[in-house]
N, CA, C and O of each residue as an XYZ file, in Angstrom:
808
protein
N      25.169    -40.070     44.568
C      25.219    -40.017     42.944
C      25.370    -38.000     43.313
O      26.047    -37.143     42.745
N      24.793    -37.947     44.009
C      24.284    -36.514     44.102
C      25.832    -35.474     45.058
O      26.091    -34.277     44.933
N      26.565    -36.531     45.943
C      27.099    -35.385     46.564
C      28.085    -34.658     46.198
O      28.182    -33.622     46.857
N      29.220    -34.873     45.016
C      29.350    -33.693     44.754
C      29.567    -31.910     44.693
O      30.453    -31.068     44.834
N      27.593    -32.056     44.274
C      26.640    -30.988     43.803
C      26.983    -30.130     44.855
O      27.298    -28.994     44.498
N      27.008    -30.371     46.076
C      27.121    -29.153     46.892
C      28.470    -28.232     46.582
O      28.320    -27.076     46.187
N      29.489    -28.667     46.733
C      30.790    -28.586     46.520
C      31.406    -28.279     45.611
O      32.469    -27.660     45.631
N      30.669    -28.775     44.438
C      30.298    -28.106     43.116
C      30.275    -26.610     42.927
O      31.038    -25.705     42.589
N      28.881    -26.813     43.353
C      28.464    -25.172     43.318
C      29.140    -24.317     43.866
O      29.438    -23.306     43.231
N      29.722    -24.556     45.688
C      30.236    -23.909     46.148
C      31.461    -23.311     44.934
O      31.255    -22.178     44.498
N      32.247    -23.794     44.607
C      33.522    -24.211     44.330
C      32.920    -23.029     42.777
O      33.659    -22.056     42.622
N      31.893    -23.116     41.915
C      31.380    -22.442     40.801
C      31.038    -21.387     41.805
O      32.011    -20.653     41.632
N      30.399    -20.864     42.639
C      30.145    -19.748     43.501
C      31.224    -18.835     43.793
O      31.108    -17.610     43.828
N      32.645    -19.723     44.074
C      33.453    -18.626     44.420
C      34.297    -18.415     43.312
O      35.101    -17.487     43.399
N      34.267    -19.215     42.110
C      35.066    -18.711     41.063
C      34.556    -17.056     40.837
O      35.119    -15.987     41.076
N      32.977    -17.465     40.156
C      32.279    -16.148     40.488
C      32.041    -14.764     40.831
O      31.585    -13.690     40.438
N      32.657    -15.441     41.875
C      32.551    -14.182     43.336
C      33.995    -13.254     43.071
O      34.341    -12.075     43.151
N      34.424    -14.203     42.810
C      36.167    -13.608     42.423
C      36.470    -13.016     41.437
O      37.061    -11.940     41.349
N      36.004    -13.820     40.471
C      35.355    -12.697     38.627
C      35.022    -11.362     39.108
O      35.732    -10.363     39.216
N      33.282    -11.635     39.484
C      33.141    -10.278     40.019
C      33.875     -9.263     40.468
O      33.664     -8.105     40.108
N      34.922     -9.647     41.400
C      34.975     -8.339     41.963
C      36.254     -8.362     40.875
O      35.944     -7.586     39.971
N      37.539     -8.938     40.618
C      37.849     -8.622     39.763
C      37.855     -7.976     38.342
O      38.837     -7.255     38.167
N      37.101     -8.049     37.414
C      36.329     -7.587     37.154
C      35.597     -6.010     37.408
O      35.385     -5.026     36.698
N      35.368     -6.362     38.740
C      34.790     -4.485     39.371
C      36.168     -3.379     39.931
O      36.225     -2.152     40.006
N      37.212     -4.504     40.269
C      38.679     -3.434     40.116
C      38.839     -3.511     38.762
O      39.145     -2.444     38.229
N      38.724     -4.437     38.071
C      39.617     -3.205     36.237
C      38.463     -2.321     35.904
O      38.763     -1.359     35.196
N      37.005     -2.445     36.310
C      36.809     -1.109     35.330
C      36.940     -0.493     36.323
O      38.138     -0.210     36.304
N      36.392      0.051     37.477
C      37.397      1.128     38.732
C      38.953      1.266     38.064
O      38.737      1.609     36.901
N      39.555      1.221     38.145
C      41.020      1.379     37.673
C      40.967      2.018     36.574
O      41.626      3.058     36.615
N      40.435      1.814     35.576
C      40.147      2.207     34.052
C      39.493      3.443     34.328
O      40.022      4.449     33.855
N      38.012      3.627     35.279
C      37.838      4.836     35.555
C      38.172      5.570     35.543
O      38.076      6.475     34.714
N      39.004      5.458     36.960
C      39.177      6.609     38.088
C      40.713      6.657     38.337
O      41.239      7.753     38.527
N      41.703      5.133     38.347
C      42.923      5.064     38.270
C      42.815      4.112     39.446
O      41.747      3.560     39.712
N      44.148      3.881     40.294
C      44.838      2.915     40.607
C      43.960      3.209     42.529
O      43.207      2.624     43.309
N      45.006      4.917     42.375
C      44.799      5.215     43.919
C      43.497      6.284     44.015
O      43.259      6.614     45.177
N      42.956      6.651     43.392
C      41.886      7.188     43.394
C      40.939      5.936     44.130
O      40.251      6.008     45.148
N      41.104      5.125     43.494
C      39.588      3.601     43.796
C      39.867      2.957     45.249
O      41.022      2.622     45.514
N      39.120      2.826     45.938
C      39.029      1.714     47.275
C      38.462      0.745     47.035
O      37.600      0.536     46.181
N      39.277     -0.457     48.386
C      38.229     -1.687     48.264
C      36.820     -1.713     48.617
O      35.926     -2.538     48.432
N      36.899     -0.116     49.404
C      35.375     -0.532     48.846
C      34.097     -0.408     48.755
O      33.158     -0.914     49.371
N      34.205      0.549     47.658
C      34.145      0.719     46.042
C      34.451     -0.308     44.910
O      33.612     -0.565     44.047
N      35.769     -0.927     44.947
C      35.648     -1.960     44.276
C      33.823     -3.032     44.373
O      32.897     -3.343     43.624
N      34.437     -3.287     46.446
C      33.483     -4.150     46.750
C      31.608     -3.909     46.517
O      30.721     -4.695     46.187
N      31.606     -2.963     46.747
C      30.167     -2.340     46.436
C      30.339     -2.176     44.786
O      29.407     -1.499     44.351
N      30.786     -2.382     44.281
C      30.061     -2.238     42.347
C      30.194     -4.201     42.972
O      29.336     -4.627     43.746
N      31.276     -5.059     42.509
C      30.719     -6.475     42.884
C      29.971     -6.964     43.890
O      30.141     -8.127     44.256
N      29.077     -6.186     44.455
C      28.216     -6.755     45.354
C      28.826     -7.649     46.256
O      28.564     -8.851     46.310
N      29.620     -7.074     46.945
C      30.114     -7.641     48.119
C      30.367     -7.118     49.546
O      30.856     -5.999     49.399
N      30.295     -7.316     50.458
C      31.479     -7.108     51.218
C      32.739     -7.018     51.168
O      33.380     -7.859     50.537
N      33.478     -5.774     51.954
C      34.982     -5.585     51.913
C      35.543     -6.686     53.091
O      36.713     -7.049     53.209
N      34.681     -7.008     53.719
C      35.385     -8.281     54.385
C      35.411     -9.334     53.369
O      36.554     -9.790     53.322
N      34.594     -9.938     52.498
C      34.754    -10.686     51.190
C      35.673    -10.494     50.278
O      36.556    -11.302     49.989
N      35.472     -9.235     49.706
C      36.812     -8.722     49.004
C      38.154     -9.723     49.613
O      38.601    -10.729     49.064
N      38.690     -9.004     51.108
C      39.874     -9.422     51.516
C      40.168    -11.227     51.693
O      41.248    -11.799     51.841
N      38.911    -11.757     51.620
C      38.585    -13.895     51.289
C      39.447    -13.943     50.469
O      40.374    -14.720     50.701
N      39.481    -12.953     48.916
C      40.266    -13.314     48.064
C      40.942    -12.788     47.360
O      41.445    -13.363     46.395
N      41.228    -11.037     47.760
C      42.807    -10.558     47.169
C      42.755    -10.133     49.094
O      41.899    -10.150     49.979
N      44.367     -9.752     48.965
C      44.943     -8.924     49.701
C      45.106     -7.905     49.968
O      45.663     -7.333     50.904
N      44.343     -7.470     48.678
C      45.092     -5.961     48.218
C      44.378     -5.441     46.878
O      44.600     -6.090     45.856
N      43.439     -4.187     46.793
C      43.358     -3.915     45.806
C      43.853     -4.063     44.528
O      42.966     -4.257     43.696
N      45.568     -4.022     43.875
C      45.934     -4.141     43.458
C      45.976     -5.199     42.229
O      46.014     -5.288     41.001
N      45.927     -6.218     43.898
C      45.706     -7.363     42.991
C      44.774     -8.462     42.534
O      44.917     -9.536     41.951
N      43.339     -7.482     43.235
C      42.274     -7.702     41.961
C      42.426     -7.872     40.704
O      42.131     -8.863     40.034
N      43.055     -6.547     40.264
C      42.918     -6.130     39.122
C      44.174     -7.688     38.282
O      43.945     -8.458     37.350
N      44.931     -7.594     38.838
C      45.549     -9.188     38.351
C      45.554    -10.518     38.413
O      46.267    -11.192     39.157
N      44.560    -11.012     37.437
C      44.348    -12.505     38.027
C      45.189    -13.627     37.470
O      45.056    -14.850     37.502
N      46.160    -12.771     36.913
C      47.382    -14.069     36.398
C      46.802    -14.355     34.973
O      45.634    -14.240     34.600
N      48.359    -14.925     33.973
C      47.961    -15.406     32.980
C      47.731    -16.529     32.526
O      48.501    -17.332     32.000
N      46.206    -16.615     32.816
C      45.818    -18.162     32.861
C      46.093    -18.954     31.365
O      46.401    -20.144     31.449
N      45.995    -18.338     29.986
C      46.183    -18.840     29.160
C      47.784    -18.821     28.919
O      48.301    -19.720     28.255
N      48.380    -18.010     29.348
C      50.107    -18.346     29.055
C      50.269    -19.597     30.017
O      50.887    -20.592     29.637
N      49.937    -19.550     30.741
C      50.622    -21.116     32.329
C      49.700    -22.662     31.609
O      50.075    -23.829     31.727
N      48.602    -22.226     30.974
C      48.237    -23.400     29.828
C      48.770    -23.959     28.971
O      48.784    -25.147     28.647
N      49.378    -22.817     28.455
C      49.787    -23.166     27.584
C      51.220    -23.970     27.804
O      51.515    -25.091     27.390
N      52.336    -22.680     28.895
C      53.616    -23.977     29.509
C      53.103    -25.050     29.929
O      54.011    -25.834     30.202
N      51.916    -25.564     30.156
C      51.846    -26.708     31.244
C      51.294    -27.950     29.777
O      50.985    -29.121     29.994
N      51.298    -27.253     28.282
C      51.002    -28.253     27.162
C      52.101    -28.246     26.573
O      52.330    -28.782     25.489
N      52.951    -27.567     27.327
C      54.120    -27.320     25.976
C      54.909    -28.574     25.803
O      55.182    -29.371     26.701
N      55.326    -28.681     24.233
C      55.796    -30.653     24.434
C      57.475    -30.053     23.379
O      57.403    -29.546     22.260
N      58.515    -30.255     23.980
C      59.806    -29.868     23.311
C      60.111    -31.026     22.085
O      60.497    -32.168     22.333
N      59.874    -30.522     20.795
C      60.811    -31.723     19.869
C      61.775    -31.993     19.514
O      62.206    -33.122     19.279
N      62.517    -30.533     19.367
C      64.088    -30.669     19.707
C      65.213    -30.132     20.678
O      65.546    -28.949     20.756
N      65.579    -30.844     21.175
C      66.245    -30.348     22.657
C      66.912    -29.089     22.543
O      66.661    -28.092     23.220
N      68.105    -29.232     21.310
C      68.837    -28.017     21.063
C      68.021    -26.164     21.454
O      67.005    -25.591     21.063
N      69.227    -25.783     22.459
C      68.717    -24.455     23.020
C      67.442    -23.600     21.920
O      66.251    -23.309     22.025
N      68.450    -23.452     20.950
C      67.902    -22.693     19.980
C      66.289    -23.389     19.671
O      65.263    -22.861     20.100
N      66.299    -24.238     19.124
C      64.939    -25.210     18.806
C      63.659    -25.012     19.827
O      62.437    -25.076     19.698
N      64.778    -24.677     21.155
C      63.493    -25.085     22.067
C      63.151    -23.409     22.475
O      61.975    -23.144     22.724
N      63.977    -22.516     22.526
C      63.696    -21.391     22.008
C      62.744    -20.758     20.640
O      61.898    -19.882     20.460
N      63.027    -21.163     20.327
C      61.780    -21.441     18.836
C      60.223    -21.647     19.125
O      59.239    -20.933     18.932
N      60.423    -23.018     19.707
C      59.301    -24.089     20.487
C      58.634    -22.829     21.379
O      57.490    -22.466     21.106
N      59.285    -22.269     22.302
C      58.803    -21.158     23.027
C      57.682    -20.309     22.813
O      56.478    -20.213     23.051
N      59.192    -19.405     21.929
C      58.098    -18.007     20.851
C      56.943    -18.291     20.280
O      55.872    -17.686     20.238
N      57.499    -19.822     19.617
C      56.051    -19.899     18.750
C      54.873    -20.536     20.158
O      53.703    -20.831     19.915
N      55.229    -20.597     20.967
C      53.270    -21.210     22.170
C      53.284    -19.904     21.939
O      52.267    -19.619     21.306
N      54.281    -18.494     22.251
C      53.513    -17.284     22.765
C      52.242    -16.481     21.554
O      51.138    -15.947     21.663
N      53.389    -16.864     20.232
C      52.617    -16.380     19.644
C      51.179    -16.837     19.279
O      50.260    -16.072     18.988
N      51.123    -17.951     19.325
C      49.777    -19.081     19.652
C      48.455    -18.258     20.813
O      47.245    -18.040     20.755
N      49.429    -18.049     21.666
C      48.644    -17.279     22.703
C      48.060    -15.821     22.591
O      46.877    -15.483     22.536
N      48.987    -15.189     22.574
C      48.912    -14.050     22.267
C      47.662    -13.523     20.856
O      46.971    -12.505     20.835
N      47.752    -14.819     19.645
C      46.821    -14.277     18.763
C      45.392    -14.972     18.331
O      44.720    -14.914     17.301
N      45.197    -15.825     19.893
C      44.323    -16.278     20.295
C      42.480    -15.557     19.389
O      41.435    -16.201     19.482
N      42.574    -14.311     18.695
C      41.073    -14.036     18.611
C      41.111    -13.297     19.396
O      41.853    -12.585     20.072
N      39.648    -13.715     19.113
C      38.493    -12.526     20.090
C      37.833    -13.775     20.992
O      36.699    -14.163     20.711
N      38.944    -14.678     22.605
C      39.004    -14.706     23.545
C      38.999    -14.019     25.018
O      39.880    -13.373     25.585
N      37.845    -14.345     25.385
C      37.404    -13.104     26.450
C      39.065    -12.956     27.050
O      39.502    -11.844     26.754
N      40.067    -13.801     27.807
C      40.487    -13.749     28.220
C      42.127    -12.799     27.959
O      43.023    -12.296     28.636
N      41.720    -13.004     26.433
C      42.960    -12.152     26.027
C      42.562    -10.728     26.007
O      43.322     -9.851     26.416
N      41.116    -10.428     25.433
C      40.359     -9.261     25.699
C      41.254     -8.737     26.912
O      42.203     -7.959     27.000
N      40.533     -9.505     27.792
C      41.344     -8.963     29.074
C      42.666     -8.444     29.826
O      43.060     -7.668     30.696
N      42.986     -9.191     29.099
C      45.000     -9.515     29.491
C      45.421     -7.924     28.475
O      46.441     -7.279     28.719
N      44.565     -7.582     27.526
C      45.026     -6.421     26.926
C      44.745     -4.977     28.115
O      45.459     -4.075     28.555
N      43.035     -5.477     28.321
C      42.458     -4.757     29.202
C      43.849     -4.105     30.416
O      43.708     -3.053     31.039
N      44.785     -4.769     30.498
C      45.482     -5.242     32.009
C      46.591     -4.430     31.673
O      47.093     -3.610     32.442
N      46.948     -4.652     30.583
C      48.401     -4.272     30.078
C      48.127     -2.453     29.590
O      48.804     -1.447     29.799
N      47.006     -2.644     28.977
C      46.841     -0.735     29.393
C      46.740     -0.341     30.433
O      47.321      0.744     30.468
N      46.231     -0.636     31.581
C      46.463      0.033     33.046
C      47.708      0.001     33.121
O      48.288      0.987     32.667
N      48.587     -1.169     33.735
C      50.140     -1.324     33.626
C      50.735      0.058     33.247
O      51.416      0.850     33.899
N      50.158      0.094     31.727
C      51.375      1.157     30.870
C      51.716      2.195     32.115
O      52.784      2.376     32.700
N      50.072      2.977     32.360
C      49.992      3.822     33.386
C      50.155      4.182     34.587
O      50.647      5.221     35.029
N      49.540      2.903     35.339
C      49.630      2.469     36.191
C      50.795      2.252     37.465
O      50.401      1.491     38.349
N      52.180      2.834     37.656
C      52.742      2.329     38.518
C      52.489      1.238     39.906
O      53.016      0.160     40.179
N      51.646      1.896     40.476
C      51.557      0.882     41.227
C      51.093     -0.630     41.011
O      51.400     -1.401     41.919
N      50.489     -1.078     40.076
C      50.427     -2.760     39.287
C      51.879     -3.059     38.999
O      52.139     -4.196     39.392
N      52.348     -2.787     38.755
C      53.938     -3.094     37.857
C      54.607     -3.954     38.777
O      55.048     -5.002     38.307
N      54.842     -3.635     40.480
C      55.181     -4.628     41.114
C      54.698     -5.911     41.273
O      55.304     -6.862     41.766
N      53.550     -5.889     40.821
C      52.512     -7.240     41.250
C      52.312     -7.935     39.787
O      51.866     -9.031     39.449
N      52.706     -7.094     39.243
C      52.249     -7.229     37.392
C      53.871     -8.563     37.284
O      53.746     -9.585     36.609
N      55.069     -8.288     37.970
C      56.431     -8.977     37.918
C      56.205     -9.624     39.147
O      57.332     -9.214     39.423
N      55.920    -10.116     39.960
C      55.384    -10.621     40.730
C      54.723    -12.279     39.276
O      55.250    -13.177     38.620
N      53.922    -11.950     39.426
C      53.105    -12.701     37.941
C      54.347    -12.995     36.929
O      54.325    -14.218     36.788
N      55.370    -12.489     36.193
C      56.087    -12.514     35.063
C      56.849    -14.088     36.035
O      56.543    -15.179     35.554
N      57.832    -14.093     37.397
C      58.112    -14.709     38.088
C      57.424    -16.289     37.863
O      57.906    -17.370     37.523
N      56.136    -15.857     38.213
C      55.085    -17.626     37.997
C      55.389    -18.229     37.030
O      55.844    -19.371     36.980
N      55.050    -17.149     35.746
C      55.363    -17.708     34.577
C      57.239    -18.452     34.336
O      57.413    -19.628     34.015
N      58.010    -17.798     34.497
C      59.298    -18.113     34.455
C      59.884    -19.291     35.283
O      60.923    -19.935     35.136
N      58.842    -19.368     36.241
C      59.016    -20.746     37.480
C      58.453    -21.898     36.519
O      59.025    -22.965     36.299
N      57.724    -21.652     36.203
C      56.245    -22.500     35.404
C      57.320    -23.556     34.155
O      57.640    -24.716     33.895
N      57.527    -22.044     33.687
C      58.012    -22.972     32.227
C      59.670    -22.967     32.589
O      60.273    -22.463     31.642
N      60.121    -23.171     33.128
C      61.328    -23.541     33.852
C      61.210    -24.931     34.152
O      61.930    -25.714     33.532
N      60.641    -25.233     34.763
C      59.824    -26.782     35.738
C      59.227    -27.257     34.113
O      58.963    -28.453     33.998
N      59.129    -26.850     33.552
C      57.980    -27.745     32.477
C      59.396    -27.366     31.935
O      59.422    -26.416     32.717
N      60.422    -27.278     31.386
C      61.782    -27.186     30.112
C      62.056    -28.542     30.952
O      61.984    -29.652     30.425
N      62.386    -28.330     32.347
C      63.325    -29.380     32.666
C      63.023    -30.753     32.771
O      63.860    -31.584     32.419
N      61.563    -31.195     33.359
C      60.682    -31.857     32.823
C      61.297    -32.745     31.665
O      61.507    -33.930     31.927
N      61.586    -32.286     30.468
C      61.827    -32.843     29.000
C      62.902    -32.746     28.626
O      63.412    -33.666     27.987
N      63.658    -31.457     28.946
C      65.337    -31.828     28.529
C      66.213    -32.026     29.855
O      66.717    -31.168     30.580
N      66.240    -33.508     29.955
C      66.237    -34.389     31.464
C      68.555    -34.049     31.270
O      69.344    -34.063     32.215
N      68.858    -33.842     29.977
C      69.860    -33.978     30.060
C      70.908    -32.858     29.994
O      72.135    -32.954     30.012
N      69.996    -31.595     29.899
C      70.442    -29.996     29.549
C      70.803    -29.702     30.867
O      70.518    -30.152     31.977
N      71.744    -28.526     30.275
C      72.355    -28.006     31.844
C      71.307    -26.974     32.200
O      70.503    -26.513     31.390
N      71.389    -26.630     33.561
C      70.443    -26.278     34.178
C      70.975    -24.279     34.075
O      70.207    -23.327     34.209
N      71.701    -24.257     33.945
C      71.445    -22.604     33.589
C      70.702    -22.725     31.804
O      69.626    -22.444     31.275
N      71.534    -23.094     31.534
C      70.055    -22.805     29.659
C      69.326    -22.602     30.065
O      69.002    -21.434     30.278
N      68.178    -24.280     30.644
C      66.980    -23.934     31.083
C      66.685    -22.870     31.426
O      65.794    -22.382     30.730
N      67.068    -22.209     32.279
C      67.421    -20.667     32.993
C      66.881    -20.310     32.457
O      65.665    -20.121     32.469
N      68.180    -19.960     31.347
C      68.071    -18.484     30.597
C      67.185    -18.145     29.413
O      66.899    -17.083     28.860
N      66.695    -19.995     29.123
C      65.496    -19.969     28.017
C      64.170    -19.394     28.499
O      63.279    -18.857     27.840
N      64.265    -19.668     29.986
C      62.349    -19.857     30.562
C      62.933    -17.603     30.805
O      62.292    -16.904     30.019
N      63.706    -16.976     31.511
C      64.385    -15.755     31.365
C      64.271    -15.151     30.262
O      63.513    -14.184     30.346
N      64.731    -15.328     29.208
C      64.297    -15.031     27.843
C      63.019    -14.547     27.789
O      62.574    -13.410     27.943
N      62.424    -15.755     27.509
C      61.192    -16.039     27.006
C      59.995    -15.296     27.449
O      59.120    -14.634     26.891
N      60.398    -15.799     29.171
C      59.201    -14.483     29.956
C      60.014    -12.462     29.385
O      59.435    -11.652     28.661
N      60.897    -12.347     29.810
C      61.170    -11.174     29.150
C      60.583    -10.455     28.365
O      60.191     -9.307     28.570
N      60.418    -11.521     26.757
C      59.979    -11.378     25.473
C      58.723    -11.008     25.747
O      58.259     -9.985     25.243
N      58.048    -11.748     26.537
C      56.562    -11.779     26.716
C      55.548    -10.821     27.169
O      54.406    -10.443     26.907
N      56.781    -10.559     28.192
C      57.323     -9.079     29.064
C      57.305     -7.977     28.855
O      56.619     -7.113     29.401
N      58.255     -7.854     27.825
C      58.850     -6.422     26.508
C      57.421     -6.260     25.777
O      56.563     -5.476     26.183
N      57.260     -7.135     24.595
C      56.147     -6.744     23.804
C      54.826     -6.812     24.815
O      54.273     -5.757     24.507
N      54.147     -7.309     25.647
C      52.746     -6.798     25.730
C      52.847     -5.002     26.144
O      52.046     -4.138     25.789
N      54.599     -4.741     27.338
C      54.579     -3.530     27.615
C      54.723     -2.811     26.985
O      54.849     -1.707     27.514
N      54.794     -2.850     25.812
C      55.153     -1.790     24.447
C      53.718     -1.851     23.978
O      53.209     -0.733     23.901
N      52.852     -2.955     23.610
C      51.887     -2.803     23.086
C      50.835     -1.521     24.044
O      50.305     -0.507     23.590
N      50.812     -2.191     25.837
C      50.511     -1.232     26.264
C      50.577      0.231     26.087
O      49.655      0.943     25.688
N      51.818      0.622     26.441
C      51.976      2.354     26.165
C      51.628      2.162     23.940
O      50.793      2.967     23.529
N      51.897      1.747     23.463
C      51.458      2.220     22.219
C      49.325      1.927     22.010
O      48.578      2.499     21.216
N      49.077      1.179     22.750
C      47.248      1.469     22.840
C      46.484      2.746     23.947
O      45.381      3.290     23.895
N      47.718      2.899     24.974
C      47.340      4.526     25.375
C      47.371      5.715     24.156
O      46.518      6.593     24.033
N      48.773      5.494     23.135
C      49.268      6.855     22.013
C      47.568      6.141     21.041
O      46.986      6.960     20.330
N      47.137      5.082     21.108
C      45.893      4.964     20.384
C      46.344      4.715     19.055
O      45.799      5.199     18.064
N      47.934      3.512     19.011
C      48.962      3.334     17.795
C      49.015      1.221     18.662
O      49.623      0.315     18.093
N      48.521      1.097     19.512
C      48.900     -0.464     19.211
C      47.854     -1.173     17.976
O      46.739     -0.884     17.542
N      48.722     -2.099     17.721
C      48.460     -3.258     16.906
C      48.066     -4.959     17.128
O      47.309     -5.545     17.902
N      49.060     -5.439     15.949
C      48.503     -7.014     16.488
C      49.731     -7.107     17.193
O      50.895     -6.856     16.882
N      49.129     -7.569     18.319
C      50.485     -7.771     19.442
C      51.463     -9.360     19.070
O      52.561     -9.571     19.586
N      50.948    -10.096     18.334
C      51.502    -10.854     17.488
C      52.947     -9.934     16.730
O      54.077     -9.701     17.158
N      52.429     -9.681     15.779
C      53.619     -9.193     15.180
C      54.935     -8.354     16.263
O      56.122     -8.676     16.319
N      54.437     -7.546     16.813
C      54.808     -6.737     18.087
C      55.860     -7.995     18.637
O      57.031     -8.029     18.259
N      55.410     -8.796     19.373
C      56.503     -9.771     20.066
C      57.656    -10.523     18.824
O      58.820    -10.822     19.090
N      57.042    -10.705     17.572
C      58.235    -11.026     16.136
C      58.733     -9.890     16.592
O      59.436    -10.212     17.550
N      58.770     -8.685     16.444
C      60.051     -7.392     15.921
C      60.730     -7.249     17.569
O      61.827     -6.844     17.956
N      59.093     -7.972     18.566
C      60.657     -7.647     19.785
C      61.877     -9.331     19.954
O      62.807     -9.557     20.729
N      61.382    -10.004     19.057
C      62.171    -11.136     19.300
C      63.308    -11.014     17.991
O      64.362    -11.630     18.147
N      63.187    -10.517     17.174
C      64.008     -9.995     15.734
C      65.482     -8.774     16.536
O      66.704     -8.735     16.388
N      64.159     -7.702     17.630
C      65.503     -7.102     17.768
C      66.183     -7.475     19.373
O      67.057     -6.901     20.023
N      65.430     -8.580     19.631
C      66.605     -9.315     21.124
C      68.034     -9.981     20.201
O      69.208     -9.849     20.548
N      67.463    -10.815     18.781
C      69.029    -11.441     18.390
C      69.791    -10.195     17.923
O      71.021    -10.203     17.982
N      69.236     -9.298     17.535
C      70.335     -8.053     16.908
C      71.039     -7.405     18.171
O      71.701     -6.367     18.205
N      70.844     -7.954     18.818
C      71.062     -7.020     20.679
C      72.222     -8.142     20.293
O      73.237     -7.877     19.647
N      71.864     -9.469     20.827
C      73.374    -11.046     21.807
C      73.587    -11.414     20.063
O      73.674    -12.549     19.595
N      73.633    -10.273     19.383
C      74.309    -11.097     18.046
C      74.379    -12.235     17.300
O      75.326    -12.624     16.616
N      72.823    -12.982     17.554
C      72.265    -14.143     16.908
C      71.142    -13.917     15.789
O      70.640    -14.883     15.214
């Protein structure tokens, strides 16, 4: 009956250690910047050894970017009700707005902290771009599961455009946050959507 308990405990502890290292990296990067922060400092603040750090992350930059968990979960739960490309894009936009407008969700607050860092720390941007590619790949696969008769190029374009709007909106939000002007990310996302449609003439 208790055979799974040790494994559950180990898994839970691994997740806790992962989060402790991530939080330590985030705090130190906010305080001192990426270049001035070392793996040793992150490990010390997290209460682990540098060796343990590298069991969880391959680089200090990666430790600050835990992945966009809320958005990935939302993509996995997305259900498309209208297969027309414009309608699908609108449904994806509505999903993104729901994620952005999640109020006091701790993960969303953390995401905002990361976006502030990204706006001022170029060292993190290439790694963030890799995470955006994960979003695109996951969204493309989710849409392809439901739009069996859709042209693959159309599915790819929807996924690429949706993630580009997500990235652009959060990127601009981070820039404004540094200037002390950041407002509602949902409103910024809607503005981005309108601007995009103006650019492509739709």
